[in-house]
TORBAFI-251278 format. One record per residue (C-alpha): residue number from 0; residue in three letters; x, y, z. Coordinates in nm, 4 decimals. Layout:
// residues N
@pos:NUM	code:ALA	x:X	y:Y	z:Z
...
//
This chain:
// residues 114
@pos:0	code:HIS	x:9.6137	y:9.5147	z:9.3111
@pos:1	code:GLN	x:9.4706	y:9.8372	z:9.4074
@pos:2	code:GLY	x:9.4051	y:10.1113	z:9.1973
@pos:3	code:GLY	x:9.3593	y:10.1141	z:8.8230
@pos:4	code:GLY	x:9.5134	y:9.9746	z:8.5358
@pos:5	code:ASP	x:9.7576	y:10.2266	z:8.5218
@pos:6	code:VAL	x:9.9259	y:10.0815	z:8.8875
@pos:7	code:GLY	x:9.9309	y:9.7387	z:8.7568
@pos:8	code:LEU	x:10.0515	y:9.8327	z:8.4368
@pos:9	code:LEU	x:10.3643	y:10.0076	z:8.6176
@pos:10	code:THR	x:10.4269	y:9.7242	z:8.8434
@pos:11	code:LYS	x:10.4897	y:9.4615	z:8.6036
@pos:12	code:CYS	x:10.7018	y:9.7321	z:8.4079
@pos:13	code:LEU	x:10.9043	y:9.7624	z:8.7059
@pos:14	code:LEU	x:10.9540	y:9.3694	z:8.8008
@pos:15	code:LYS	x:11.0472	y:9.2959	z:8.4075
@pos:16	code:MET	x:11.2668	y:9.5900	z:8.4601
@pos:17	code:GLY	x:11.4171	y:9.4236	z:8.7677
@pos:18	code:ASN	x:11.4067	y:9.0603	z:8.6277
@pos:19	code:TRP	x:11.5843	y:9.2280	z:8.2796
@pos:20	code:ARG	x:11.8824	y:9.3414	z:8.4948
@pos:21	code:LEU	x:11.8983	y:8.9699	z:8.6597
@pos:22	code:ALA	x:11.9162	y:8.8262	z:8.3006
@pos:23	code:GLN	x:12.2435	y:9.0342	z:8.1644
@pos:24	code:VAL	x:12.4285	y:8.8499	z:8.4817
@pos:25	code:ALA	x:12.5562	y:8.5265	z:8.3501
@pos:26	code:PRO	x:12.4157	y:8.2461	z:8.5167
@pos:27	code:GLY	x:12.6294	y:8.1444	z:8.8538
@pos:28	code:ALA	x:12.8485	y:8.5063	z:8.8567
@pos:29	code:PRO	x:12.7810	y:8.7121	z:9.1343
@pos:30	code:LEU	x:12.5774	y:9.0263	z:9.1352
@pos:31	code:THR	x:12.7740	y:9.3579	z:9.0717
@pos:32	code:ARG	x:12.6599	y:9.6135	z:9.3841
@pos:33	code:ASP	x:12.5048	y:9.8132	z:9.0838
@pos:34	code:VAL	x:12.3235	y:9.5201	z:8.9684
@pos:35	code:GLN	x:12.2016	y:9.4733	z:9.3453
@pos:36	code:GLN	x:12.0951	y:9.8307	z:9.3594
@pos:37	code:ALA	x:11.8958	y:9.8697	z:9.0169
@pos:38	code:VAL	x:11.7089	y:9.5376	z:9.0829
@pos:39	code:LEU	x:11.6521	y:9.5975	z:9.4711
@pos:40	code:THR	x:11.5248	y:9.9494	z:9.3232
@pos:41	code:SER	x:11.3006	y:9.7995	z:9.1080
@pos:42	code:TYR	x:11.1303	y:9.5175	z:9.3125
@pos:43	code:GLN	x:11.1286	y:9.7941	z:9.6193
@pos:44	code:ASN	x:10.9326	y:10.0330	z:9.3547
@pos:45	code:ALA	x:10.7161	y:9.7671	z:9.2688
@pos:46	code:THR	x:10.5949	y:9.6690	z:9.6153
@pos:47	code:GLU	x:10.5791	y:10.0462	z:9.7410
@pos:48	code:LEU	x:10.3495	y:10.1009	z:9.4458
@pos:49	code:ASP	x:10.1252	y:9.7982	z:9.5015
@pos:50	code:PRO	x:10.1693	y:9.6436	z:9.8306
@pos:51	code:ASP	x:9.9153	y:9.3498	z:9.7447
@pos:52	code:SER	x:10.1289	y:9.2519	z:9.4518
@pos:53	code:TYR	x:10.2622	y:8.9029	z:9.5691
@pos:54	code:LYS	x:10.4882	y:8.8743	z:9.2574
@pos:55	code:GLY	x:10.6460	y:9.2077	z:9.3351
@pos:56	code:TRP	x:10.7240	y:9.0588	z:9.7194
@pos:57	code:HIS	x:10.8401	y:8.7328	z:9.5740
@pos:58	code:ALA	x:11.0821	y:8.8702	z:9.3495
@pos:59	code:TRP	x:11.2038	y:9.1226	z:9.6041
@pos:60	code:ALA	x:11.2530	y:8.8251	z:9.8395
@pos:61	code:LEU	x:11.4522	y:8.6259	z:9.6322
@pos:62	code:VAL	x:11.6749	y:8.8569	z:9.5230
@pos:63	code:ASN	x:11.7350	y:8.9543	z:9.8697
@pos:64	code:PHE	x:11.7851	y:8.5682	z:9.9397
@pos:65	code:ARG	x:12.0530	y:8.5738	z:9.6500
@pos:66	code:ILE	x:12.2210	y:8.8422	z:9.7318
@pos:67	code:MET	x:12.2552	y:8.7051	z:10.1059
@pos:68	code:GLU	x:12.3586	y:8.3624	z:9.9461
@pos:69	code:GLN	x:12.6216	y:8.5583	z:9.7892
@pos:70	code:LEU	x:12.7712	y:8.7190	z:10.0771
@pos:71	code:MET	x:12.7822	y:8.4152	z:10.2961
@pos:72	code:HIS	x:12.9527	y:8.2486	z:10.0131
@pos:73	code:THR	x:13.2243	y:8.5527	z:9.9719
@pos:74	code:ARG	x:13.2635	y:8.5236	z:10.3519
@pos:75	code:ARG	x:13.3022	y:8.1703	z:10.3831
@pos:76	code:SER	x:13.5975	y:8.1795	z:10.1193
@pos:77	code:GLN	x:13.7452	y:8.4960	z:10.2166
@pos:78	code:PRO	x:13.6984	y:8.4910	z:10.5977
@pos:79	code:SER	x:13.8569	y:8.8365	z:10.6661
@pos:80	code:VAL	x:13.5723	y:8.9862	z:10.4737
@pos:81	code:SER	x:13.3394	y:9.1926	z:10.6992
@pos:82	code:LEU	x:12.9730	y:9.1803	z:10.6400
@pos:83	code:ALA	x:12.9467	y:9.5283	z:10.6964
@pos:84	code:HIS	x:13.2471	y:9.5860	z:10.4820
@pos:85	code:SER	x:13.1743	y:9.3361	z:10.1885
@pos:86	code:PRO	x:13.1800	y:9.4506	z:9.8343
@pos:87	code:THR	x:12.8633	y:9.2615	z:9.7516
@pos:88	code:GLN	x:12.6818	y:9.4254	z:10.0616
@pos:89	code:PRO	x:12.3983	y:9.6272	z:10.0662
@pos:90	code:LEU	x:12.3156	y:9.4351	z:10.3899
@pos:91	code:SER	x:12.0230	y:9.7222	z:10.4982
@pos:92	code:SER	x:11.7805	y:9.5292	z:10.3394
@pos:93	code:ALA	x:11.8628	y:9.1670	z:10.4535
@pos:94	code:ALA	x:11.6312	y:9.1916	z:10.7582
@pos:95	code:ALA	x:11.3385	y:9.3031	z:10.5288
@pos:96	code:ALA	x:11.3897	y:9.0321	z:10.2956
@pos:97	code:MET	x:11.3385	y:8.7769	z:10.5663
@pos:98	code:SER	x:11.0480	y:8.9306	z:10.6588
@pos:99	code:SER	x:10.8909	y:8.9753	z:10.3232
@pos:100	code:SER	x:10.9304	y:8.6043	z:10.2294
@pos:101	code:GLY	x:10.6840	y:8.5392	z:10.4937
@pos:102	code:ARG	x:10.4797	y:8.8269	z:10.3517
@pos:103	code:SER	x:10.5435	y:8.6686	z:10.0057
@pos:104	code:ALA	x:10.3876	y:8.3345	z:10.0752
@pos:105	code:SER	x:10.1074	y:8.5027	z:10.3157
@pos:106	code:SER	x:9.9991	y:8.7455	z:10.0188
@pos:107	code:SER	x:9.9838	y:8.4713	z:9.7549
@pos:108	code:PRO	x:9.6683	y:8.3828	z:9.5948
@pos:109	code:PRO	x:9.4835	y:8.0796	z:9.7692
@pos:110	code:PRO	x:9.5122	y:7.7664	z:9.6147
@pos:111	code:PRO	x:9.2249	y:7.7013	z:9.3798
@pos:112	code:GLN	x:8.9089	y:7.5166	z:9.5588
@pos:113	code:SER	x:8.8295	y:7.1397	z:9.4621
//
């Protein structure tokens, strides 16, 4: 982590806020656009505040993956739904999610030495 304890604490709070918003959604239920945006914003702010936070990048990549899965499921069940006009959109972060999942893995702490 960079900076003092305040950065670490604020990063944890942003991640908890995103997790809390996700926990408000029933298991298996689709994420509404408002929930998607709130969670993505919390996680993105956490990664911007502490770019070395593997937990932040990991959470951000996972929620993007979940949004993409939901979008693809919607598209399969409703072929006429356009990716650009889907109610489950923010696709603006889809490409970033693909690259961040690699960053998440590369930012994680090294395995313990035996």
